[in-house]
All heavy atoms as TSV, in Angstrom:
chain	resi	resn	atom	element	x	y	z
A	1	MET	N	N	1.239	-4.319	8.559
A	1	MET	CA	C	0.406	-5.469	8.321
A	1	MET	C	C	-0.493	-5.153	7.134
A	1	MET	O	O	-1.027	-4.058	7.021
A	1	MET	CB	C	-0.439	-5.769	9.551
A	1	MET	CG	C	-1.426	-6.891	9.322
A	1	MET	SD	S	-2.342	-7.410	10.782
A	1	MET	CE	C	-3.457	-6.058	10.981
A	2	ALA	N	N	-0.624	-6.109	6.263
A	2	ALA	CA	C	-1.525	-5.963	5.125
A	2	ALA	C	C	-2.424	-7.184	5.080
A	2	ALA	O	O	-1.965	-8.311	5.227
A	2	ALA	CB	C	-0.744	-5.838	3.834
A	3	CYS	N	N	-3.696	-6.942	4.925
A	3	CYS	CA	C	-4.632	-8.050	4.793
A	3	CYS	C	C	-5.798	-7.577	3.938
A	3	CYS	O	O	-5.877	-6.421	3.568
A	3	CYS	CB	C	-5.104	-8.557	6.151
A	3	CYS	SG	S	-5.934	-7.332	7.164
A	4	GLY	N	N	-6.668	-8.467	3.642
A	4	GLY	CA	C	-7.828	-8.117	2.834
A	4	GLY	C	C	-8.543	-9.378	2.415
A	4	GLY	O	O	-8.142	-10.479	2.776
A	5	ASP	N	N	-9.584	-9.202	1.662
A	5	ASP	CA	C	-10.288	-10.386	1.178
A	5	ASP	C	C	-9.519	-10.997	0.013
A	5	ASP	O	O	-8.688	-10.360	-0.605
A	5	ASP	CB	C	-11.726	-10.050	0.801
A	5	ASP	CG	C	-11.819	-9.083	-0.358
A	5	ASP	OD1	O	-10.787	-8.527	-0.758
A	5	ASP	OD2	O	-12.921	-8.884	-0.850
A	6	THR	N	N	-9.785	-12.232	-0.262
A	6	THR	CA	C	-9.009	-12.932	-1.280
A	6	THR	C	C	-9.266	-12.438	-2.695
A	6	THR	O	O	-8.467	-12.704	-3.586
A	6	THR	CB	C	-9.277	-14.446	-1.227
A	6	THR	OG1	O	-10.672	-14.671	-1.413
A	6	THR	CG2	C	-8.818	-15.033	0.086
A	7	ALA	N	N	-10.335	-11.711	-2.921
A	7	ALA	CA	C	-10.636	-11.222	-4.272
A	7	ALA	C	C	-9.533	-10.318	-4.799
A	7	ALA	O	O	-9.346	-10.202	-6.005
A	7	ALA	CB	C	-11.969	-10.476	-4.280
A	8	ALA	N	N	-8.794	-9.673	-3.910
A	8	ALA	CA	C	-7.740	-8.766	-4.342
A	8	ALA	C	C	-6.554	-9.496	-4.953
A	8	ALA	O	O	-5.870	-8.955	-5.802
A	8	ALA	CB	C	-7.265	-7.903	-3.173
A	9	TRP	N	N	-6.310	-10.728	-4.540
A	9	TRP	CA	C	-5.111	-11.393	-5.066
A	9	TRP	C	C	-5.352	-12.774	-5.646
A	9	TRP	O	O	-4.488	-13.322	-6.298
A	9	TRP	CB	C	-3.999	-11.455	-4.031
A	9	TRP	CG	C	-4.404	-11.996	-2.700
A	9	TRP	CD1	C	-4.548	-13.296	-2.347
A	9	TRP	CD2	C	-4.715	-11.242	-1.539
A	9	TRP	NE1	N	-4.944	-13.395	-1.051
A	9	TRP	CE2	C	-5.045	-12.142	-0.520
A	9	TRP	CE3	C	-4.761	-9.871	-1.256
A	9	TRP	CZ2	C	-5.402	-11.732	0.760
A	9	TRP	CZ3	C	-5.117	-9.472	0.012
A	9	TRP	CH2	C	-5.431	-10.392	1.004
A	10	ASP	N	N	-6.491	-13.350	-5.437
A	10	ASP	CA	C	-6.785	-14.654	-6.031
A	10	ASP	C	C	-7.662	-14.480	-7.264
A	10	ASP	O	O	-8.624	-13.716	-7.243
A	10	ASP	CB	C	-7.531	-15.555	-5.042
A	10	ASP	CG	C	-6.630	-16.121	-3.970
A	10	ASP	OD1	O	-5.400	-16.097	-4.169
A	10	ASP	OD2	O	-7.141	-16.582	-2.936
A	11	ALA	N	N	-7.331	-15.190	-8.318
A	11	ALA	CA	C	-8.120	-15.128	-9.540
A	11	ALA	C	C	-8.717	-16.503	-9.821
A	11	ALA	O	O	-8.072	-17.524	-9.584
A	11	ALA	CB	C	-7.258	-14.687	-10.711
A	12	ARG	N	N	-9.918	-16.504	-10.300
A	12	ARG	CA	C	-10.568	-17.785	-10.638
A	12	ARG	C	C	-9.725	-18.529	-11.653
A	12	ARG	O	O	-9.219	-17.959	-12.610
A	12	ARG	CB	C	-11.946	-17.529	-11.200
A	12	ARG	CG	C	-12.910	-17.117	-10.139
A	12	ARG	CD	C	-14.338	-17.129	-10.663
A	12	ARG	NE	N	-15.216	-16.814	-9.556
A	12	ARG	CZ	C	-15.956	-15.734	-9.476
A	12	ARG	NH1	N	-15.954	-14.870	-10.456
A	12	ARG	NH2	N	-16.707	-15.511	-8.421
A	13	GLY	N	N	-9.593	-19.814	-11.426
A	13	GLY	CA	C	-8.850	-20.650	-12.353
A	13	GLY	C	C	-7.359	-20.696	-12.102
A	13	GLY	O	O	-6.649	-21.467	-12.724
A	14	GLU	N	N	-6.857	-19.838	-11.203
A	14	GLU	CA	C	-5.431	-19.825	-10.878
A	14	GLU	C	C	-5.136	-20.826	-9.776
A	14	GLU	O	O	-5.977	-21.078	-8.918
A	14	GLU	CB	C	-5.036	-18.439	-10.343
A	14	GLU	CG	C	-4.239	-17.623	-11.267
A	14	GLU	CD	C	-3.815	-16.295	-10.659
A	14	GLU	OE1	O	-4.042	-16.026	-9.472
A	14	GLU	OE2	O	-3.259	-15.522	-11.416
A	15	ASP	N	N	-3.933	-21.365	-9.790
A	15	ASP	CA	C	-3.483	-22.218	-8.700
A	15	ASP	C	C	-3.564	-21.432	-7.401
A	15	ASP	O	O	-3.291	-20.230	-7.375
A	15	ASP	CB	C	-2.040	-22.669	-8.961
A	15	ASP	CG	C	-1.561	-23.658	-7.933
A	15	ASP	OD1	O	-1.072	-23.210	-6.874
A	15	ASP	OD2	O	-1.684	-24.872	-8.183
A	16	ILE	N	N	-3.913	-22.082	-6.320
A	16	ILE	CA	C	-4.132	-21.409	-5.036
A	16	ILE	C	C	-2.882	-20.704	-4.496
A	16	ILE	O	O	-2.978	-19.761	-3.719
A	16	ILE	CB	C	-4.696	-22.399	-3.995
A	16	ILE	CG1	C	-5.259	-21.659	-2.794
A	16	ILE	CG2	C	-3.636	-23.422	-3.598
A	16	ILE	CD1	C	-6.123	-22.518	-1.900
A	17	ASP	N	N	-1.692	-21.119	-4.923
A	17	ASP	CA	C	-0.452	-20.517	-4.432
A	17	ASP	C	C	-0.017	-19.282	-5.216
A	17	ASP	O	O	0.837	-18.525	-4.761
A	17	ASP	CB	C	0.685	-21.546	-4.466
A	17	ASP	CG	C	0.433	-22.694	-3.511
A	17	ASP	OD1	O	-0.163	-22.460	-2.435
A	17	ASP	OD2	O	0.818	-23.836	-3.837
A	18	VAL	N	N	-0.580	-19.045	-6.381
A	18	VAL	CA	C	-0.153	-17.943	-7.236
A	18	VAL	C	C	-0.501	-16.581	-6.626
A	18	VAL	O	O	0.339	-15.680	-6.580
A	18	VAL	CB	C	-0.762	-18.074	-8.655
A	18	VAL	CG1	C	-0.486	-16.834	-9.491
A	18	VAL	CG2	C	-0.217	-19.310	-9.334
A	19	GLY	N	N	-1.718	-16.425	-6.157
A	19	GLY	CA	C	-2.143	-15.133	-5.595
A	19	GLY	C	C	-1.340	-14.705	-4.382
A	19	GLY	O	O	-0.831	-13.579	-4.334
A	20	PRO	N	N	-1.190	-15.566	-3.360
A	20	PRO	CA	C	-0.375	-15.177	-2.208
A	20	PRO	C	C	1.079	-14.885	-2.583
A	20	PRO	O	O	1.702	-13.986	-2.010
A	20	PRO	CB	C	-0.482	-16.391	-1.278
A	20	PRO	CG	C	-1.823	-16.970	-1.609
A	20	PRO	CD	C	-1.945	-16.788	-3.100
A	21	ALA	N	N	1.630	-15.601	-3.561
A	21	ALA	CA	C	3.003	-15.319	-4.009
A	21	ALA	C	C	3.081	-13.937	-4.652
A	21	ALA	O	O	4.034	-13.186	-4.431
A	21	ALA	CB	C	3.472	-16.389	-4.983
A	22	ARG	N	N	2.062	-13.589	-5.436
A	22	ARG	CA	C	2.011	-12.264	-6.065
A	22	ARG	C	C	1.911	-11.175	-4.995
A	22	ARG	O	O	2.583	-10.147	-5.061
A	22	ARG	CB	C	0.819	-12.219	-7.035
A	22	ARG	CG	C	0.767	-11.005	-7.872
A	22	ARG	CD	C	-0.283	-11.048	-8.976
A	22	ARG	NE	N	-1.531	-11.694	-8.627
A	22	ARG	CZ	C	-1.995	-12.799	-9.202
A	22	ARG	NH1	N	-1.313	-13.391	-10.156
A	22	ARG	NH2	N	-3.151	-13.320	-8.834
A	23	LEU	N	N	1.094	-11.408	-3.970
A	23	LEU	CA	C	0.958	-10.451	-2.877
A	23	LEU	C	C	2.276	-10.296	-2.121
A	23	LEU	O	O	2.710	-9.186	-1.828
A	23	LEU	CB	C	-0.148	-10.888	-1.918
A	23	LEU	CG	C	-0.334	-10.024	-0.674
A	23	LEU	CD1	C	-0.752	-8.606	-1.046
A	23	LEU	CD2	C	-1.343	-10.655	0.257
A	24	THR	N	N	2.934	-11.401	-1.812
A	24	THR	CA	C	4.209	-11.365	-1.095
A	24	THR	C	C	5.253	-10.587	-1.888
A	24	THR	O	O	5.992	-9.771	-1.331
A	24	THR	CB	C	4.707	-12.798	-0.822
A	24	THR	OG1	O	3.725	-13.466	-0.030
A	24	THR	CG2	C	6.027	-12.801	-0.084
A	25	SER	N	N	5.311	-10.816	-3.179
A	25	SER	CA	C	6.257	-10.101	-4.040
A	25	SER	C	C	5.962	-8.601	-4.045
A	25	SER	O	O	6.879	-7.777	-3.938
A	25	SER	CB	C	6.178	-10.655	-5.459
A	25	SER	OG	O	6.999	-9.928	-6.323
A	26	ALA	N	N	4.696	-8.238	-4.159
A	26	ALA	CA	C	4.313	-6.820	-4.158
A	26	ALA	C	C	4.675	-6.163	-2.829
A	26	ALA	O	O	5.183	-5.043	-2.798
A	26	ALA	CB	C	2.818	-6.674	-4.439
A	27	LEU	N	N	4.445	-6.853	-1.719
A	27	LEU	CA	C	4.784	-6.300	-0.403
A	27	LEU	C	C	6.295	-6.126	-0.259
A	27	LEU	O	O	6.760	-5.137	0.310
A	27	LEU	CB	C	4.248	-7.195	0.712
A	27	LEU	CG	C	2.747	-7.135	0.940
A	27	LEU	CD1	C	2.314	-8.238	1.898
A	27	LEU	CD2	C	2.330	-5.774	1.467
A	28	ALA	N	N	7.062	-7.065	-0.778
A	28	ALA	CA	C	8.525	-6.967	-0.694
A	28	ALA	C	C	9.034	-5.767	-1.484
A	28	ALA	O	O	9.978	-5.097	-1.065
A	28	ALA	CB	C	9.163	-8.249	-1.210
A	29	GLN	N	N	8.406	-5.470	-2.607
A	29	GLN	CA	C	8.852	-4.371	-3.456
A	29	GLN	C	C	8.418	-3.003	-2.925
A	29	GLN	O	O	9.119	-2.011	-3.131
A	29	GLN	CB	C	8.322	-4.559	-4.872
A	29	GLN	CG	C	8.930	-5.763	-5.563
A	29	GLN	CD	C	8.332	-5.995	-6.930
A	29	GLN	OE1	O	8.043	-5.050	-7.654
A	29	GLN	NE2	N	8.143	-7.247	-7.280
A	30	ASP	N	N	7.280	-2.939	-2.255
A	30	ASP	CA	C	6.721	-1.647	-1.837
A	30	ASP	C	C	6.551	-1.517	-0.325
A	30	ASP	O	O	5.870	-0.614	0.147
A	30	ASP	CB	C	5.359	-1.434	-2.504
A	30	ASP	CG	C	5.472	-1.344	-4.013
A	30	ASP	OD1	O	6.413	-0.687	-4.488
A	30	ASP	OD2	O	4.627	-1.931	-4.711
A	31	GLY	N	N	7.159	-2.394	0.440
A	31	GLY	CA	C	6.946	-2.451	1.879
A	31	GLY	C	C	7.357	-1.228	2.673
A	31	GLY	O	O	6.937	-1.073	3.818
A	32	THR	N	N	8.148	-0.341	2.091
A	32	THR	CA	C	8.579	0.848	2.833
A	32	THR	C	C	7.621	2.029	2.674
A	32	THR	O	O	7.801	3.050	3.329
A	32	THR	CB	C	9.987	1.286	2.385
A	32	THR	OG1	O	9.951	1.601	0.988
A	32	THR	CG2	C	11.011	0.194	2.651
A	33	LEU	N	N	6.614	1.887	1.833
A	33	LEU	CA	C	5.650	2.972	1.626
A	33	LEU	C	C	4.725	3.117	2.826
A	33	LEU	O	O	4.527	2.180	3.591
A	33	LEU	CB	C	4.802	2.686	0.380
A	33	LEU	CG	C	5.549	2.617	-0.948
A	33	LEU	CD1	C	4.590	2.179	-2.056
A	33	LEU	CD2	C	6.195	3.946	-1.279
A	34	GLY	N	N	4.136	4.288	2.968
A	34	GLY	CA	C	3.126	4.508	3.996
A	34	GLY	C	C	1.869	3.719	3.656
A	34	GLY	O	O	1.704	3.233	2.527
A	35	PRO	N	N	0.947	3.574	4.602
A	35	PRO	CA	C	-0.251	2.751	4.388
A	35	PRO	C	C	-1.073	3.115	3.150
A	35	PRO	O	O	-1.446	2.231	2.380
A	35	PRO	CB	C	-1.054	2.952	5.669
A	35	PRO	CG	C	-0.037	3.298	6.694
A	35	PRO	CD	C	1.012	4.095	5.962
A	36	ASP	N	N	-1.364	4.397	2.942
A	36	ASP	CA	C	-2.177	4.793	1.785
A	36	ASP	C	C	-1.472	4.471	0.475
A	36	ASP	O	O	-2.067	3.914	-0.447
A	36	ASP	CB	C	-2.510	6.282	1.820
A	36	ASP	CG	C	-3.514	6.643	2.888
A	36	ASP	OD1	O	-4.220	5.736	3.382
A	36	ASP	OD2	O	-3.602	7.834	3.241
A	37	GLN	N	N	-0.184	4.821	0.409
A	37	GLN	CA	C	0.584	4.577	-0.802
A	37	GLN	C	C	0.769	3.071	-1.035
A	37	GLN	O	O	0.744	2.601	-2.166
A	37	GLN	CB	C	1.953	5.257	-0.743
A	37	GLN	CG	C	1.888	6.767	-0.717
A	37	GLN	CD	C	1.657	7.322	0.684
A	37	GLN	OE1	O	1.707	6.610	1.682
A	37	GLN	NE2	N	1.395	8.621	0.756
A	38	LEU	N	N	0.965	2.313	0.048
A	38	LEU	CA	C	1.133	0.873	-0.078
A	38	LEU	C	C	-0.145	0.220	-0.599
A	38	LEU	O	O	-0.099	-0.643	-1.481
A	38	LEU	CB	C	1.546	0.250	1.256
A	38	LEU	CG	C	1.753	-1.260	1.253
A	38	LEU	CD1	C	2.769	-1.685	0.204
A	38	LEU	CD2	C	2.162	-1.742	2.635
A	39	ALA	N	N	-1.289	0.629	-0.081
A	39	ALA	CA	C	-2.559	0.078	-0.565
A	39	ALA	C	C	-2.732	0.359	-2.056
A	39	ALA	O	O	-3.103	-0.533	-2.828
A	39	ALA	CB	C	-3.730	0.643	0.234
A	40	ASP	N	N	-2.442	1.590	-2.475
A	40	ASP	CA	C	-2.542	1.941	-3.897
A	40	ASP	C	C	-1.567	1.119	-4.737
A	40	ASP	O	O	-1.919	0.627	-5.811
A	40	ASP	CB	C	-2.273	3.428	-4.110
A	40	ASP	CG	C	-3.380	4.321	-3.587
A	40	ASP	OD1	O	-4.509	3.817	-3.366
A	40	ASP	OD2	O	-3.125	5.524	-3.393
A	41	ALA	N	N	-0.331	0.972	-4.252
A	41	ALA	CA	C	0.681	0.212	-4.988
A	41	ALA	C	C	0.295	-1.257	-5.089
A	41	ALA	O	O	0.472	-1.881	-6.146
A	41	ALA	CB	C	2.052	0.365	-4.320
A	42	LEU	N	N	-0.243	-1.820	-4.009
A	42	LEU	CA	C	-0.667	-3.221	-4.044
A	42	LEU	C	C	-1.769	-3.436	-5.073
A	42	LEU	O	O	-1.733	-4.380	-5.862
A	42	LEU	CB	C	-1.150	-3.668	-2.667
A	42	LEU	CG	C	-0.083	-3.861	-1.604
A	42	LEU	CD1	C	-0.740	-4.175	-0.263
A	42	LEU	CD2	C	0.883	-4.951	-1.992
A	43	LEU	N	N	-2.764	-2.554	-5.070
A	43	LEU	CA	C	-3.853	-2.681	-6.032
A	43	LEU	C	C	-3.341	-2.557	-7.465
A	43	LEU	O	O	-3.774	-3.288	-8.355
A	43	LEU	CB	C	-4.933	-1.637	-5.752
A	43	LEU	CG	C	-5.699	-1.829	-4.445
A	43	LEU	CD1	C	-6.644	-0.653	-4.213
A	43	LEU	CD2	C	-6.461	-3.148	-4.441
A	44	ALA	N	N	-2.382	-1.649	-7.681
A	44	ALA	CA	C	-1.809	-1.486	-9.023
A	44	ALA	C	C	-1.020	-2.729	-9.428
A	44	ALA	O	O	-1.177	-3.236	-10.540
A	44	ALA	CB	C	-0.919	-0.253	-9.060
A	45	ARG	N	N	-0.165	-3.230	-8.539
A	45	ARG	CA	C	0.650	-4.407	-8.861
A	45	ARG	C	C	-0.200	-5.659	-9.053
A	45	ARG	O	O	0.159	-6.541	-9.817
A	45	ARG	CB	C	1.677	-4.653	-7.773
A	45	ARG	CG	C	2.812	-3.667	-7.790
A	45	ARG	CD	C	3.923	-4.121	-6.863
A	45	ARG	NE	N	4.947	-3.125	-6.786
A	45	ARG	CZ	C	5.910	-2.966	-7.698
A	45	ARG	NH1	N	5.941	-3.745	-8.741
A	45	ARG	NH2	N	6.819	-2.019	-7.556
A	46	LEU	N	N	-1.319	-5.731	-8.354
A	46	LEU	CA	C	-2.196	-6.889	-8.477
A	46	LEU	C	C	-3.192	-6.727	-9.618
A	46	LEU	O	O	-4.074	-7.542	-9.813
A	46	LEU	CB	C	-2.920	-7.142	-7.147
A	46	LEU	CG	C	-1.986	-7.440	-5.973
A	46	LEU	CD1	C	-2.768	-7.497	-4.670
A	46	LEU	CD2	C	-1.225	-8.738	-6.191
A	47	ASP	N	N	-3.048	-5.613	-10.362
A	47	ASP	CA	C	-3.850	-5.338	-11.555
A	47	ASP	C	C	-5.343	-5.212	-11.258
A	47	ASP	O	O	-6.178	-5.668	-12.040
A	47	ASP	CB	C	-3.601	-6.397	-12.632
A	47	ASP	CG	C	-3.992	-5.911	-14.011
A	47	ASP	OD1	O	-3.972	-4.680	-14.241
A	47	ASP	OD2	O	-4.342	-6.751	-14.858
A	48	VAL	N	N	-5.670	-4.616	-10.119
A	48	VAL	CA	C	-7.078	-4.378	-9.789
A	48	VAL	C	C	-7.323	-2.914	-9.394
A	48	VAL	O	O	-8.368	-2.588	-8.857
A	48	VAL	CB	C	-7.569	-5.325	-8.660
A	48	VAL	CG1	C	-7.627	-6.752	-9.153
A	48	VAL	CG2	C	-6.701	-5.209	-7.422
A	49	ALA	N	N	-6.362	-2.034	-9.694
A	49	ALA	CA	C	-6.498	-0.623	-9.324
A	49	ALA	C	C	-7.684	0.032	-10.022
A	49	ALA	O	O	-8.312	0.933	-9.477
A	49	ALA	CB	C	-5.214	0.142	-9.631
A	50	GLY	N	N	-8.012	-0.424	-11.213
A	50	GLY	CA	C	-9.129	0.145	-11.961
A	50	GLY	C	C	-10.465	-0.467	-11.608
A	50	GLY	O	O	-11.485	-0.094	-12.152
A	51	GLY	N	N	-10.459	-1.403	-10.680
A	51	GLY	CA	C	-11.695	-2.057	-10.280
A	51	GLY	C	C	-11.661	-3.533	-10.620
A	51	GLY	O	O	-10.738	-4.025	-11.254
A	52	SER	N	N	-12.665	-4.200	-10.180
A	52	SER	CA	C	-12.756	-5.643	-10.368
A	52	SER	C	C	-14.220	-6.034	-10.394
A	52	SER	O	O	-15.078	-5.301	-9.902
A	52	SER	CB	C	-12.038	-6.344	-9.211
A	52	SER	OG	O	-12.230	-7.729	-9.256
A	53	SER	N	N	-14.505	-7.191	-10.952
A	53	SER	CA	C	-15.884	-7.678	-10.946
A	53	SER	C	C	-16.271	-8.189	-9.559
A	53	SER	O	O	-17.429	-8.466	-9.296
A	53	SER	CB	C	-16.056	-8.784	-11.983
A	53	SER	OG	O	-15.195	-9.861	-11.676
A	54	ASP	N	N	-15.301	-8.303	-8.678
A	54	ASP	CA	C	-15.512	-8.757	-7.313
A	54	ASP	C	C	-15.199	-7.604	-6.353
A	54	ASP	O	O	-14.448	-6.695	-6.702
A	54	ASP	CB	C	-14.558	-9.923	-7.021
A	54	ASP	CG	C	-15.186	-10.994	-6.144
A	54	ASP	OD1	O	-16.231	-10.723	-5.531
A	54	ASP	OD2	O	-14.618	-12.089	-6.087
A	55	ASP	N	N	-15.773	-7.613	-5.163
A	55	ASP	CA	C	-15.433	-6.600	-4.173
A	55	ASP	C	C	-13.991	-6.795	-3.710
A	55	ASP	O	O	-13.529	-7.925	-3.575
A	55	ASP	CB	C	-16.343	-6.702	-2.946
A	55	ASP	CG	C	-17.776	-6.320	-3.258
A	55	ASP	OD1	O	-17.975	-5.588	-4.246
A	55	ASP	OD2	O	-18.670	-6.733	-2.523
A	56	ILE	N	N	-13.290	-5.677	-3.470
A	56	ILE	CA	C	-11.895	-5.724	-3.022
A	56	ILE	C	C	-11.783	-4.880	-1.756
A	56	ILE	O	O	-12.233	-3.732	-1.737
A	56	ILE	CB	C	-10.954	-5.170	-4.096
A	56	ILE	CG1	C	-11.074	-6.005	-5.363
A	56	ILE	CG2	C	-9.521	-5.163	-3.588
A	56	ILE	CD1	C	-10.344	-5.410	-6.531
A	57	ALA	N	N	-11.171	-5.439	-0.721
A	57	ALA	CA	C	-11.058	-4.714	0.540
A	57	ALA	C	C	-9.657	-4.873	1.124
A	57	ALA	O	O	-9.431	-5.671	2.026
A	57	ALA	CB	C	-12.099	-5.238	1.528
A	58	PRO	N	N	-8.674	-4.087	0.616
A	58	PRO	CA	C	-7.343	-4.159	1.222
A	58	PRO	C	C	-7.319	-3.375	2.532
A	58	PRO	O	O	-7.979	-2.342	2.662
A	58	PRO	CB	C	-6.440	-3.513	0.178
A	58	PRO	CG	C	-7.332	-2.535	-0.513
A	58	PRO	CD	C	-8.711	-3.183	-0.503
A	59	ILE	N	N	-6.588	-3.885	3.488
A	59	ILE	CA	C	-6.404	-3.190	4.765
A	59	ILE	C	C	-4.913	-3.151	5.036
A	59	ILE	O	O	-4.253	-4.191	5.073
A	59	ILE	CB	C	-7.129	-3.928	5.908
A	59	ILE	CG1	C	-8.628	-4.019	5.614
A	59	ILE	CG2	C	-6.873	-3.227	7.241
A	59	ILE	CD1	C	-9.379	-4.960	6.507
A	60	VAL	N	N	-4.363	-1.945	5.199
A	60	VAL	CA	C	-2.929	-1.791	5.445
A	60	VAL	C	C	-2.765	-0.947	6.701
A	60	VAL	O	O	-3.297	0.159	6.798
A	60	VAL	CB	C	-2.212	-1.107	4.256
A	60	VAL	CG1	C	-0.740	-0.933	4.546
A	60	VAL	CG2	C	-2.432	-1.905	2.988
A	61	ILE	N	N	-2.015	-1.467	7.657
A	61	ILE	CA	C	-1.791	-0.777	8.931
A	61	ILE	C	C	-0.300	-0.729	9.193
A	61	ILE	O	O	0.391	-1.733	9.046
A	61	ILE	CB	C	-2.489	-1.516	10.090
A	61	ILE	CG1	C	-3.987	-1.577	9.850
A	61	ILE	CG2	C	-2.178	-0.837	11.412
A	61	ILE	CD1	C	-4.712	-2.515	10.781
A	62	ARG	N	N	0.216	0.416	9.557
A	62	ARG	CA	C	1.616	0.535	9.945
A	62	ARG	C	C	1.659	1.082	11.351
A	62	ARG	O	O	1.014	2.066	11.675
A	62	ARG	CB	C	2.373	1.469	9.010
A	62	ARG	CG	C	3.848	1.546	9.377
A	62	ARG	CD	C	4.684	2.225	8.336
A	62	ARG	NE	N	4.527	1.657	7.012
A	62	ARG	CZ	C	5.358	0.777	6.472
A	62	ARG	NH1	N	6.377	0.333	7.146
A	62	ARG	NH2	N	5.150	0.351	5.259
A	63	ARG	N	N	2.402	0.432	12.195
A	63	ARG	CA	C	2.533	0.860	13.581
A	63	ARG	C	C	3.896	1.350	13.883
A	63	ARG	O	O	4.867	0.943	13.368
A	63	ARG	CB	C	2.264	-0.336	14.484
A	63	ARG	CG	C	1.096	-0.123	15.346
A	63	ARG	CD	C	0.932	-1.261	16.245
A	63	ARG	NE	N	1.418	-0.825	17.543
A	63	ARG	CZ	C	1.277	-1.493	18.635
A	63	ARG	NH1	N	0.705	-2.652	18.601
A	63	ARG	NH2	N	1.711	-1.056	19.758
């Protein structure tokens, strides 16, 4: 399961469907990684690995 606040995948001025589609694509490409690696990969693919002007809180859990 991956969740987080919308700042990680939604960008101001973008259509509301673009961010969730980007997140879904990133999860499909990296879904086999462990939680730590998946969180890092998601942040990199969403272009916020270096930080953001907004708070980012990804949560990744594998059971």
